[in-house]
C-alpha positions in Angstrom: -22.4 -17.1 -36.3 -25.7 -16.8 -34.6 -24.2 -14.7 -31.9 -22.1 -12.5 -34.2 -25.2 -11.5 -36.3 -27.2 -10.9 -33.2 -29.7 -13.6 -34.2 -30.7 -16.6 -32.2 -30.9 -20.2 -33.4 -34.1 -22.1 -32.9 -33.9 -25.7 -31.8 -34.7 -26.8 -35.4 -31.9 -24.5 -36.8 -29.5 -25.8 -34.3 -30.4 -29.4 -35.2 -29.8 -28.8 -38.9 -26.4 -27.2 -38.3 -25.3 -30.0 -36.1 -26.4 -32.6 -38.6 -24.3 -30.9 -41.3 -21.3 -30.8 -39.0 -21.6 -34.5 -38.0 -21.8 -35.9 -41.6 -18.6 -37.9 -41.2 -18.3 -41.2 -39.3 -15.5 -39.8 -37.0 -15.2 -36.2 -35.7 -12.7 -33.9 -37.2 -11.4 -30.5 -36.1 -14.0 -28.5 -38.1 -16.9 -30.6 -36.8 -15.8 -30.1 -33.2 -15.5 -26.4 -33.7 -18.9 -26.1 -35.4 -20.9 -28.0 -32.8 -19.1 -26.2 -29.9 -20.0 -22.8 -31.4 -23.6 -23.9 -31.9 -23.8 -25.1 -28.3 -22.4 -21.8 -27.0 -24.7 -19.8 -29.2 -27.8 -21.7 -28.2 -26.8 -21.3 -24.5 -26.4 -17.5 -24.9 -29.7 -17.0 -26.7 -31.9 -19.4 -24.8 -30.2 -19.3 -21.4 -30.5 -23.1 -21.0 -27.0 -24.2 -20.4 -28.0 -27.6 -19.2 -29.9 -28.4 -22.4 -27.0 -27.0 -24.5 -24.5 -29.2 -22.7 -26.7 -32.2 -23.2 -26.9 -31.5 -26.9 -23.2 -31.1 -27.1 -22.4 -34.3 -25.2 -25.0 -36.4 -27.0 -23.8 -35.3 -30.5 -20.1 -35.8 -29.5 -21.0 -39.4 -28.5 -23.1 -39.7 -31.7 -20.2 -38.7 -33.9 -17.8 -41.0 -32.1 -20.2 -43.9 -32.8 -20.7 -42.9 -36.5 -24.5 -42.8 -36.1 -25.2 -39.1 -35.6 -27.8 -38.8 -38.3 -30.2 -41.2 -36.5 -29.7 -39.7 -33.1 -30.4 -36.0 -34.0 -34.2 -35.8 -33.6 -36.3 -33.5 -31.5 -37.4 -36.4 -29.3 -33.9 -37.9 -28.8 -32.4 -34.5 -28.0 -35.0 -33.9 -25.3 -34.6 -37.4 -23.9 -30.8 -37.0 -23.7 -31.2 -33.6 -22.0 -33.5 -35.1 -19.4 -31.1 -38.0 -18.8 -28.1 -35.7 -18.4 -30.1 -33.4 -16.1 -31.1 -36.3 -13.9 -27.6 -37.6 -13.8 -26.2 -34.3 -12.6 -29.0 -34.0 -10.0 -28.2 -37.4 -8.7 -24.5 -36.6 -8.6 -25.2 -33.5 -6.5 -27.4 -35.4 -4.1 -25.1 -38.4 -3.7 -21.8 -36.6 -3.8 -22.5 -33.2 -2.2 -25.3 -34.4 0.0 -26.7 -30.9 0.4 -29.8 -32.0 2.4 -27.7 -34.0 4.8 -25.3 -31.1 5.3 -28.2 -28.7 5.9 -29.8 -31.0 8.4 -26.5 -31.3 10.3 -26.2 -27.5 10.4 -29.8 -26.9 11.4 -29.6 -29.4 14.2 -26.3 -28.1 15.5 -26.1 -26.6 19.0 -26.3 -22.9 18.7 -26.1 -20.2 21.4 -27.3 -16.6 21.2 -25.1 -13.9 22.5 -25.6 -10.1 22.9 -22.6 -8.2 21.7 -21.1 -5.7 24.1 -19.8 -2.8 21.9 -17.8 -1.4 24.8 -15.7 -4.6 25.0 -15.0 -4.5 21.3 -14.0 -0.8 21.4 -11.8 -1.3 24.5 -10.0 -4.2 22.9 -9.3 -2.3 19.6 -8.2 0.8 21.5 -5.7 -1.3 23.5 -4.4 -2.9 20.3 -3.7 0.4 18.6 -2.1 1.7 21.8 0.2 -1.3 22.1 1.3 -0.8 18.5 2.2 2.8 19.2 3.9 2.1 22.5 6.1 -0.7 21.0 7.2 1.6 18.1 7.8 4.5 20.5 10.0 2.5 22.9 12.0 0.9 20.1 12.6 4.2 18.4 13.9 5.9 21.5 16.2 3.1 22.4 17.5 3.1 18.8 18.3 6.8 19.0 20.3 6.2 22.2 22.2 3.4 20.5 23.2 5.5 17.4 24.1 8.5 19.5 26.4 6.4 21.8 28.0 4.6 18.8 28.8 7.9 17.1 30.1 9.5 20.4 32.5 6.6 21.0 33.7 6.4 17.4 37.1 7.9 16.5 37.5 8.6 12.8 40.5 6.8 11.3 40.3 8.8 8.1 39.7 7.1 4.7 39.6 3.4 4.4 38.5 0.6 2.1 35.1 -0.9 2.9 36.4 -4.2 1.4 39.0 -4.4 4.1 36.3 -4.4 6.9 35.4 -7.6 8.6 32.0 -9.2 7.8 30.9 -8.4 11.4 31.0 -4.7 10.5 30.2 -4.6 6.8 28.1 -7.0 4.6 26.9 -5.4 1.4 23.2 -6.0 0.7 23.9 -5.7 -3.0 26.1 -8.8 -2.9 24.9 -12.4 -3.4 24.4 -13.5 0.2 24.9 -17.2 1.0 25.7 -19.3 4.0 29.4 -18.4 3.7 28.5 -14.8 4.5 25.2 -15.0 6.4 22.9 -17.9 7.3 19.7 -16.9 5.4 16.4 -18.8 5.7 12.9 -18.0 4.6 10.8 -16.3 7.2 7.0 -16.0 6.8 6.9 -12.8 8.8 9.2 -11.0 6.4 8.1 -13.0 3.3 11.7 -13.5 2.2 15.0 -15.0 3.2 16.5 -13.2 6.2 19.2 -13.6 8.8 18.8 -12.5 12.4 22.5 -12.9 12.9 23.3 -9.3 12.0 22.4 -6.2 9.8 23.5 -5.4 6.3 24.6 -2.2 4.5 23.0 -0.6 1.5 24.7 2.4 -0.2 23.0 4.4 -3.0 24.5 4.3 -6.4 25.2 8.0 -6.4 27.3 7.9 -3.2 31.1 7.7 -3.4 32.0 4.5 -1.5 35.6 5.6 -1.0 34.6 8.8 0.9 35.8 8.9 4.5 32.4 10.0 5.9 30.9 6.9 4.2 33.5 4.6 5.8 33.0 6.2 9.2 29.2 5.8 9.0 29.6 2.1 8.2 32.0 1.5 11.1 30.2 3.3 13.9 26.7 2.1 12.9 27.9 -1.5 13.2 28.0 -1.0 17.0 24.2 -0.9 17.2 23.7 -4.5 15.9 23.2 -6.0 19.4 20.6 -3.4 20.2 18.8 -4.0 16.9 18.5 -7.7 17.8 16.9 -6.9 21.1 14.5 -4.4 19.7 13.3 -6.8 17.0 11.9 -9.1 19.7 9.1 -6.6 20.4 5.8 -8.0 19.0 4.9 -5.2 16.6 8.3 -4.2 15.3 9.5 -5.4 11.9 12.4 -3.7 10.2 14.7 -1.5 12.3 17.2 0.7 10.5 19.5 3.8 10.5 19.9 6.0 7.4 22.9 8.4 7.7 23.1 11.8 6.1 25.9 10.4 3.9 23.4 7.9 2.4 24.7 4.8 4.3 21.7 2.6 5.3 22.0 -0.1 7.9 18.9 -2.4 8.2 18.1 -5.4 10.5 17.4 -8.3 10.0 19.8 -8.9 7.1 18.4 -9.6 3.6 19.7 -9.7 0.1 18.5 -6.6 -1.8 15.9 -6.8 -4.5 17.2 -7.1 -8.1 15.8 -5.8 -11.4 15.1 -7.9 -14.5 18.7 -7.5 -15.6 20.1 -8.9 -12.3 21.3 -5.6 -10.9 20.4 -4.4 -7.4 17.6 -1.8 -7.3 18.9 1.6 -6.2 17.8 2.9 -2.8 18.6 6.2 -1.1 17.3 6.4 2.5 17.3 10.2 2.4 14.4 10.2 -0.1 12.1 7.7 1.8 9.0 9.0 3.6 10.3 8.1 7.1 13.5 10.0 6.6 11.8 13.0 5.2 9.1 13.1 7.9 11.7 13.0 10.7 14.4 15.2 9.2 12.3 18.1 7.9 8.8 17.8 9.3 5.8 18.9 7.2 6.6 21.5 4.6 5.0 23.7 2.1 7.7 24.2 -0.6 7.3 26.8 -3.3 9.9 26.5 -6.1 10.8 29.5 -8.3 12.4 28.1 -11.4 14.1 30.5 -13.8 13.0 29.3 -17.3 14.5 32.2 -19.3 16.8 31.6 -22.2 20.1 32.1 -20.3 19.4 28.8 -18.5 19.9 26.8 -21.7 23.7 27.4 -21.7 26.4 25.3 -20.2 24.1 22.6 -18.8 22.4 25.1 -16.4 18.9 23.9 -17.3 19.7 20.2 -16.7 21.1 21.1 -13.3 18.0 23.1 -12.4 15.6 20.3 -13.5 17.5 17.7 -11.5 17.5 19.9 -8.4 13.7 20.4 -8.7 13.4 16.6 -9.1 15.4 16.0 -6.0 13.3 18.4 -4.0 9.9 17.1 -5.2 10.9 13.4 -4.7 12.0 14.2 -1.1 8.4 15.2 -0.2 5.9 13.0 1.5 2.1 13.0 1.2 2.1 15.1 4.4 3.8 17.9 2.5 2.6 20.5 0.0 4.3 22.1 -2.9 4.0 24.0 -6.2 6.4 25.2 -9.0 6.3 28.3 -11.1 8.2 28.5 -14.4 9.3 32.1 -14.6 9.9 33.7 -18.0 8.6 36.7 -20.0 7.9 38.0 -23.5 10.6 39.4 -25.8 11.6 40.3 -29.4 13.9 37.9 -31.2 16.7 38.8 -33.6 14.2 38.6 -36.5 12.2 41.4 -34.9 9.3 39.0 -34.0 7.5 39.3 -30.7 7.5 36.1 -28.7 4.9 36.1 -26.0 5.8 33.6 -23.2 4.4 34.0 -19.7 5.1 32.5 -16.3 3.3 29.2 -15.7 2.3 27.4 -12.5 3.0 23.7 -13.0 0.9 22.3 -10.1 -2.7 21.2 -10.7 -3.9 24.2 -8.7 -3.0 27.8 -9.6 -4.6 29.1 -6.3 -2.4 27.4 -3.7 -0.1 24.6 -2.8 -1.0 21.0 -3.7 -0.5 17.9 -1.6 2.6 16.0 -2.5 0.8 12.8 -3.4 2.4 10.3 -5.8 0.1 11.5 -8.7 0.6 15.2 -8.0 4.4 14.8 -7.9 4.4 12.8 -11.1 2.2 15.3 -12.9 4.5 18.3 -12.1 7.6 16.3 -13.1 6.0 15.3 -16.4 5.1 19.0 -17.1 8.6 20.0 -16.3 10.1 17.5 -18.7 8.2 19.1 -21.6 9.7 22.6 -20.9 12.7 24.1 -22.7 14.2 27.4 -21.4 13.2 30.5 -23.5 12.1 34.1 -23.0 13.3 36.9 -20.9 13.4 37.8 -17.2 11.0 40.7 -17.6 8.2 39.0 -15.7 10.4 37.5 -12.9 9.0 39.8 -10.2 5.4 39.0 -11.3 6.1 35.3 -11.2 7.7 35.6 -7.7 4.7 37.5 -6.3 2.4 34.8 -7.9 4.3 32.1 -6.1 4.4 33.9 -2.8 0.6 34.2 -3.1 0.3 30.4 -3.1 1.8 30.0 0.4 -0.5 29.7 3.4 -0.2 32.6 5.7 1.3 32.3 9.2 -1.9 33.4 10.9 -4.0 30.8 12.7 -2.7 27.3 13.3 0.5 26.7 11.4 0.9 23.1 10.2 3.8 23.4 7.7 7.2 25.0 7.4 6.9 27.5 4.5 10.0 27.1 2.3 10.8 29.2 -0.8 13.4 27.7 -3.1 14.7 30.2 -5.8 16.6 28.4 -8.6 18.4 30.5 -11.2 21.7 31.0 -13.0 21.6 34.6 -11.5 22.3 36.3 -14.8 20.4 39.6 -15.2 20.3 39.5 -19.0 19.3 36.9 -21.6 21.1 36.5 -24.9 19.1 37.1 -28.1 16.2 38.7 -26.3 15.3 42.3 -26.9 13.0 44.8 -25.2 11.3 46.3 -28.3 11.7 47.5 -31.8 13.8 50.4 -33.1 13.6 52.3 -36.4 16.5 52.4 -38.8 17.4 55.2 -41.2 15.5 53.6 -44.0 12.2 53.4 -42.1 12.5 49.8 -41.2 12.4 48.2 -37.7 14.8 46.0 -35.8 14.9 44.4 -32.4 16.7 46.4 -29.8 17.0 47.2 -26.2 18.4 45.2 -23.3 16.0 43.4 -20.9 17.7 43.6 -17.6 16.5 41.9 -14.4 16.1 44.2 -11.4 17.7 42.1 -8.7 17.0 44.5 -5.9 13.2 44.4 -6.7 13.2 40.6 -6.4 15.1 40.6 -3.1 12.8 43.2 -1.6 9.7 41.3 -2.8 10.9 38.3 -0.7 11.7 40.5 2.3 8.3 42.2 2.2 6.5 38.8 2.6 8.9 36.8 4.6 7.6 37.8 8.1 3.9 37.4 7.2 4.5 34.0 5.7 7.1 32.8 8.3 9.1 32.0 5.2 12.4 30.1 5.1 14.4 31.0 2.0 16.9 29.0 -0.1 18.8 30.5 -3.1 20.2 28.0 -5.5 22.7 29.0 -8.3 23.1 26.6 -11.2 26.6 26.7 -12.6 29.4 29.1 -11.7 28.7 32.5 -13.1 29.7 34.5 -10.0 26.3 36.0 -9.9 24.9 37.8 -6.8 21.2 37.1 -7.1 20.9 33.6 -5.5 23.1 34.6 -2.6 21.2 37.8 -2.0 17.9 35.9 -2.1 19.1 33.4 0.5 21.5 35.3 2.7 19.7 38.6 2.8 16.6 36.8 4.1 18.4 34.9 6.8 18.3 31.7 4.7 20.6 29.5 2.7 22.7 30.0 -0.4 23.7 26.9 -2.4 25.7 26.4 -5.6 25.2 23.3 -7.9 28.0 22.8 -10.4 26.8 19.7 -12.3 24.2 17.0 -12.3 26.7 14.4 -11.0 25.9 13.2 -7.6 23.5 16.1 -7.1 21.9 14.6 -4.0 25.2 14.9 -2.2 25.6 18.5 -3.5 22.2 19.3 -2.0 23.1 18.0 1.4 23.2 21.5 2.8 19.6 22.1 1.7 18.3 19.0 3.4 20.4 19.7 6.5 18.9 23.3 6.6 15.4 21.9 6.6 16.2 19.4 9.3 17.6 22.1 11.6 14.4 24.0 11.1 12.4 21.0 12.1 14.7 20.2 15.1 14.2 23.5 16.8 12.6 22.6 20.1 11.2 19.4 18.6 11.9 16.1 20.4 8.8 14.3 19.1 8.8 11.1 17.2 7.5 11.4 13.6 5.0 8.8 12.5 4.6 8.5 8.7 1.4 8.1 6.8 1.1 4.4 5.8 3.1 3.6 2.6 4.2 0.5 0.7 7.4 -1.1 2.1 10.3 -1.1 -0.4 11.3 -4.5 1.1 8.0 -6.2 0.2 6.1 -6.2 3.5 3.1 -4.4 2.0 1.5 -1.4 3.8 3.5 -0.2 6.8 3.8 2.7 9.1 7.2 4.0 10.3 8.1 5.8 13.5 11.3 7.8 12.9 13.4 10.4 14.7 16.4 12.5 13.6 19.8 11.9 15.3 22.2 14.9 15.8 25.9 14.8 16.2 26.3 16.8 19.5 30.1 16.5 19.2 30.1 18.9 16.2 29.5 22.6 16.2 25.8 23.3 15.6 24.9 19.7 16.2 24.5 18.8 12.5 22.1 16.1 11.4 23.7 12.7 11.6 20.9 10.7 10.2 17.5 9.2 11.0 16.5 6.0 12.8 13.3 4.2 12.0 11.2 1.2 13.1 8.4 -0.3 11.0 5.2 -1.9 11.9 3.1 -3.8 9.3 -0.5 -2.5 9.1 -1.7 -6.0 8.3 -1.7 -6.9 12.1 -3.9 -3.9 13.0 -6.0 -4.4 9.8 -6.7 -8.0 10.8 -7.8 -6.9 14.3 -10.2 -4.3 13.0 -11.6 -6.5 10.2 -12.0 -9.4 12.6 -14.9 -7.4 14.0 -16.7 -7.3 10.7 -19.8 -9.4 10.6 -23.2 -8.9 9.0 -23.2 -5.2 8.3 -21.1 -4.1 11.3 -17.5 -3.2 11.1 -14.7 -1.1 12.6 -12.6 1.5 10.8 -9.5 3.6 11.5 -8.6 7.1 10.3 -5.9 9.7 11.0 -6.3 13.3 12.2 -6.8 14.6 8.7 -9.9 12.3 8.4 -8.1 10.0 5.9 -9.5 6.5 6.0 -6.5 4.1 6.7 -8.4 0.9 7.4 -11.9 0.3 6.2 -13.8 -2.7 4.8 -14.4 -0.7 1.6 -10.7 -0.1 1.0 -8.4 -2.5 -0.8 -6.6 -4.8 1.7 -2.9 -4.2 2.3 -2.0 -7.5 0.8 -3.4 -6.5 -2.6 -1.6 -3.1 -2.9 1.2 -2.7 -5.4 1.9 1.0 -5.0 1.6 3.8 -2.4 -2.1 3.8 -1.5 -4.6 6.7 -1.8 -6.5 7.4 1.3 -10.0 8.8 0.7 -11.8 11.1 3.1 -13.7 9.0 5.6 -16.9 10.8 4.7 -16.6 9.4 1.2 -16.9 5.9 2.6 -19.5 6.5 5.4 -21.9 8.9 3.7 -24.1 7.9 0.8 -25.8 10.7 -1.1 -25.6 13.0 2.0 -27.0 10.4 4.3 -26.6 10.0 7.3 -25.9 13.7 7.7 -25.2 13.2 11.4 -21.9 11.5 10.5 -20.3 14.8 9.3 -22.2 16.9 11.9 -21.6 14.8 15.0 -19.4 11.6 14.6 -16.5 13.1 12.6 -16.0 16.1 14.8 -15.9 13.8 17.8 -13.3 11.5 16.2 -11.1 14.4 15.2 -11.3 15.7 18.8 -10.3 12.2 19.9 -13.4 11.8 22.2 -14.8 8.5 23.3 -18.5 8.8 22.6 -21.4 6.9 21.1 -23.9 8.3 18.5 -27.2 6.5 17.8 -29.4 5.0 17.0 -29.1 6.4 13.5 -31.2 5.3 10.6 -29.7 5.5 7.1 -28.1 3.5 4.3 -25.3 1.0 4.9 -23.0 -0.7 2.4 -22.6 -4.5 2.4 -20.3 -6.6 0.2 -21.9 -8.7 -2.5 -19.3 -11.3 -2.0 -15.5 -10.9 -2.3 -13.6 -7.6 -2.5 -13.9 -7.6 -6.3 -17.7 -8.1 -6.3 -18.5 -4.6 -5.2 -21.1 -3.3 -2.7 -24.8 -3.1 -2.3 -26.4 -0.3 -0.4 -29.3 -1.0 1.9 -31.5 1.8 3.2 -33.2 2.4 6.5 -30.7 0.4 8.6 -30.6 1.3 12.3 -27.1 1.5 13.7 -24.8 3.2 16.3 -21.3 4.6 16.0 -19.0 3.9 19.0 -16.0 6.2 18.7 -12.8 5.9 20.7 -9.7 8.1 21.3 -6.3 6.5 21.1 -4.4 8.9 23.4 -0.8 9.7 22.3 -1.3 8.7 18.6 -2.5 10.4 15.5 -5.3 7.9 15.0 -9.0 7.6 15.9 -11.4 4.7 15.1 -15.0 3.9 15.4 -17.1 0.7 15.6 -20.3 0.8 13.6 -22.8 -1.7 15.0 -26.2 -2.3 13.4 -29.2 -3.2 15.5 -29.8 -6.6 14.0 -26.1 -7.6 14.6 -26.3 -7.0 18.3 -27.7 -10.5 18.9 -25.5 -13.2 17.4 -25.8 -16.9 16.9 -22.7 -18.9 17.5 -22.3 -22.7 16.8 -21.0 -24.3 20.0 -21.0 -27.7 21.7 -18.9 -30.2 23.5 -15.9 -32.0 21.9 -16.2 -35.3 23.6 -14.6 -38.5 22.3 -17.9 -39.7 21.0 -17.4 -37.4 18.0 -15.9 -39.0 14.9 -12.2 -38.4 14.3 -11.3 -35.3 12.3 -8.3 -35.4 10.0 -6.4 -32.4 8.8 -5.9 -32.3 5.1 -2.1 -32.2 5.2 -2.0 -36.0 5.7 1.6 -36.2 4.6 2.8 -34.1 7.5 1.4 -36.3 10.2 4.2 -37.7 12.3 4.9 -41.4 12.6 2.8 -41.8 15.8 -0.4 -40.8 14.1 0.2 -41.8 10.5 -1.1 -45.3 11.2 -4.6 -43.9 11.8 -5.4 -43.9 8.1 -4.5 -45.6 4.8 -2.2 -43.1 3.2 -1.1 -43.4 -0.4 0.4 -41.2 -3.1 -0.1 -43.6 -6.0 -3.9 -43.7 -6.3 -5.2 -43.5 -9.8 -6.8 -40.2 -10.9 -5.2 -38.0 -8.2 -2.0 -36.9 -9.9 0.4 -38.0 -7.1 -1.5 -36.2 -4.4 -1.4 -38.0 -1.1 -4.9 -39.3 -0.1 -6.6 -41.6 2.3 -9.6 -43.2 0.7 -11.0 -44.4 4.0 -11.3 -41.0 5.5 -12.6 -37.5 4.8 -10.4 -34.5 5.8 -10.8 -30.8 6.7 -8.9 -27.7 5.7 -8.7 -24.4 7.7 -9.3 -21.1 5.9 -7.2 -18.1 7.0 -10.2 -16.6 8.8 -10.4 -19.6 11.1 -7.2 -18.5 12.7 -6.9 -15.7 15.3 -3.9 -14.4 13.4 -4.8 -14.7 9.7 -1.5 -13.0 8.6 0.3 -16.1 9.9 -1.6 -18.3 7.5 1.2 -20.1 5.8 1.6 -23.9 6.2 5.1 -23.5 7.7 3.7 -21.1 10.3 1.0 -23.5 11.5 1.6 -26.3 13.9 2.3 -29.6 12.3 -0.6 -31.8 11.2 -0.4 -34.0 14.3 -0.7 -31.0 16.6 -3.7 -29.7 14.7 -5.2 -33.2 14.7 -4.8 -33.3 18.5 -6.5 -30.0 19.1 -9.5 -30.6 16.8 -10.1 -34.0 18.4 -9.8 -32.9 22.0 -12.3 -31.8 24.6 -12.2 -28.5 26.4 -13.3 -24.9 26.3 -12.2 -22.7 23.4 -9.8 -19.9 24.3 -10.9 -16.5 22.8 -8.5 -14.9 20.4 -8.2 -11.8 22.6 -6.9 -14.2 25.4 -4.2 -15.9 23.3 -6.2 -18.5 21.5 -5.0 -19.9 18.2 -8.4 -20.6 16.5 -11.6 -18.7 16.3 -14.0 -20.1 19.0 -16.5 -22.4 17.4 -14.4 -23.6 14.5 -13.5 -26.8 16.4 -17.1 -27.6 16.9 -17.9 -27.0 13.2 -15.1 -29.4 12.2 -16.1 -32.2 14.5 -19.8 -31.7 13.7 -19.3 -32.5 10.0 -16.4 -35.0 10.4 -17.1 -38.3 8.4 -20.7 -37.5 7.9 -20.1 -36.6 4.3 -17.4 -38.2 2.1 -16.2 -34.9 0.7 -13.3 -32.5 1.1 -14.9 -29.5 2.9 -13.5 -26.0 3.2 -14.9 -24.3 6.4 -14.3 -20.7 7.4 -14.2 -19.7 11.0 -16.4 -16.7 10.2 -19.3 -19.2 10.3 -19.1 -18.9 14.1 -19.6 -15.2 13.8 -23.1 -15.1 12.3 -22.3 -15.2 8.6 -24.5 -18.3 8.2 -27.3 -19.3 10.6 -29.3 -22.4 11.3 -32.5 -22.6 9.2 -34.9 -22.0 12.1 -33.0 -18.8 13.0 -32.8 -17.2 9.6 -35.9 -15.0 9.7 -35.1 -13.6 13.1 -31.4 -13.0 12.8 -30.7 -12.6 9.1 
């Protein structure tokens, strides 16, 4: 109550309240609640938690003894507080032995090293290059495999998938067990997988009895042996092929994710970022949506909305788009004027918007709130507004400009009138037909098509036999498409996506890397390298599908963040200056949705300082030059603690940017090294047999030959069945003590006996860059503290990288 009324108890008031609550010989629920609240209130107001705890403990003991009245005096409370304080201090000294630990650390052998920034930059450059080369080689081999499989396949017509052997077809939606595939948990994929063969996933909207689906399943099975070989490359994770029919083959095999009701989650490869990037390239898509009242009849509006949804959901964050809802004012049958106007649905009315997750969701939400109404009187105005949002073809062209014109094609709208007419009695009534001028719309597109380098698609919703959609598409050397229903609309729109892929394929043999995104199979943030595959046996070489290989960004992220110490760090960005890896970004392991990539300047510049970053460093990175800039003096950010603890900015720090180009990739990175991090202190020393033995904490996993070194038991009182050895201390490795932190799962580490042998052996540490397993210096830290303190100690390998320094070095190297 003291806290709730914003008043603080004095010591005397606390005593009186506690006396009242302790009037009975034995504590009851009310008494316990009252004295607990008083203790908490006293702690909040006076900031003396130690005294408050002492009061609470003493009174609880007093109530248990039935003599609380006699104990509650000022003098006794202070005596008890001092006693509890002394006991806690003694416990800290005897149990934790802080002074002894500090002495060991201060007297440890330490060496000073001067960091060579060039070595760090060269190592990271090679790591990024190796990642890109592995993906590039794997992708090109996979294209050759699919092309050969399709060339050698002879269609047998329709067939039943259920009649195919398990070596050709295993459905990822089925319950996989050892009778179908031998699955086992794999720490690289974080799930049960089988490297025996691939599995097939077919979208819910696809007809499984279709002959083209059957053919895609059969011929794609021929690439399994190649998939196994490609998977052995260090950086490659998932390898897969998504056909234009929707069939998706992925290796290694895994049971598909299920929702809360136990049904497999739907998945269509044709809508994934890797498929879109490879099959259609970067696009700027402007959608003209007829919102006039004629669209509300015969399900035309539902068809149009679903078509817009399919187009928008097929875009990646490398694409741009906008939508205009076209309709105009009219008079209704009651002779009332209804003023509706065209509306741009994107968050910008001045141009295209990037197809981020949030921008796509915002447009689709706006679309769901619209009902068709109004006339077509303003369709030409709406079309010209949309055409004005496209980037012009002058200068460097980065996107394919695509106009999608969606309409039922009717040139009149029921129950809409052009104006008012007078009757014989002096009254007025709605009259006049509002008729769409189709020729004007077609000419408006023709007039701008060349300047915008525009690709045009006319889509008719329903079957009205209208000419407008066909004229819009065909008269502008584009595509005409008719959608008859919302059923399986993605398959109905296959000509649209094939049209875009043909545009992208013209003279383009490049592999398409995606922006990093969150893997649908649970691997976190990944990048995919994808490439379209065309069926050269068919006229026009239609798109057959897209192959893809994935790499987990964790590996590269660990490499870059390994070089974070003190206030120095490395970061990676793409050629649009989007920060992909940076110590101020949320780590990949914590992401639950597609990430947002801020501009690198937002992370490196604080209140406009240092200005040289935008003036010198960023242009050099975008030009992929290898160059250094510094020394620069300005503010730098440093973590307060963990990722969640935020940052603290320190001003007037001297530092240098070391930038590097990664030739042949879309990435650039820089290493920011502060002046006081150049000289490092590393704990080091010999590991002779004179050191006490170090025991790894997984005592139960020691093999029989070494189990006899200690007295192991799982029945000790007070340890809840945990296996312990009361005659020894033990050590545990944090993830950062390993050269590959992403492999930090117990099943991925060597067995306890192997770890024991390494940490109790002599020899020179192998650096991580040379194939070592543990961060150099960690072994020395473990042996240094072994058995000196009877306590379970968690040590992090980062200690060897200057996070903590011996006492006599603090002032010089802090």
